[in-house]
C-alpha positions, 0 to 999 in steps of 0.5 A: 630322747632329745628332739633337737634340730639335727634329729628333726632334719633327719626325720624330715628327710624320711618324711619327704619320701612319701611326697617324693613317691607321689610326685614321681607318679603324679604329673604336675603341669609339666614341671614334675622333674623340676619339683622332684629334683628340688625335693631330692636336693632339699632332702640331700641338703638335710643329710649334710646339715643334720650331721654338721649341726649335730657336731657343731652344737654338740647335739650328737645322739645315739638315736641320730647316729642310728637314724641318719644312715637309715634316712640316707639308705631309704632316700637313695633306695627309693629313688633308685627303685623309682628310676629303674621302674621308669627306665627299665633295663640293665643300664640302670638296674645293674648300678642300682642293684650294686648300690642297694645290695651293698647298703644291705650288706654293710648295714648287716655287717655293722649290726653284727660287728656292733653285737660282737663289740667291734663296731669301730672296725667298720666306721664310716670312711672318706670313700663312703662320703665320696660315694654318697656325694656321687650317688646324690648328684647322679640321682639328681641328674637322672631325676631331672632327665632333660638336658640343660642347654647342651649339658646331657643330664641323663648321660652325666647321671648314668656316668656318676651312678656307675662311678658311685657303684664303683666307689660302693664296691670299693668301700664295701671291700674296705669294710669287709677287709677291716671286719675280716679278722672278726668274721673269720675268728673261731667262735669258740676261741 
């Protein structure tokens, strides 16, 4: 397995997670939200760069294709769990549960579809890209918490998170619709 730069960037995204968790719980001289948001932005940027560089330099690999969505789901899942622990209540818990539940469902669907040789039916869609962007922005604003001047970061974070949850449900519907013929086909046929 080649350890190229795109794969290293993906591994870096996973490696950031323990530091992200520690920084979330350990206050740092009143600037924790700045550091936490910057760390999350850094991890999010590696998400874009690893795929871009892998395609541009023709360094796509099976390991990278496996690891990239794992890193994304771990980062977003951990961030959402931490945010819900800090802001308990249904306003944050509902979209977080929708997003995490969808990720588990679609991961299982992709694995099952790959096992039956139909993985192309559940390829990543453009809706998934918009969902990911909305999630990343929402989490950034929710992590930062403080208003920036008159800009209400928490409100915008919540609105983006709900938009992301809506896109999450929409993309899940599209994936399930594409996979439905395989899901409902009689195994004996």
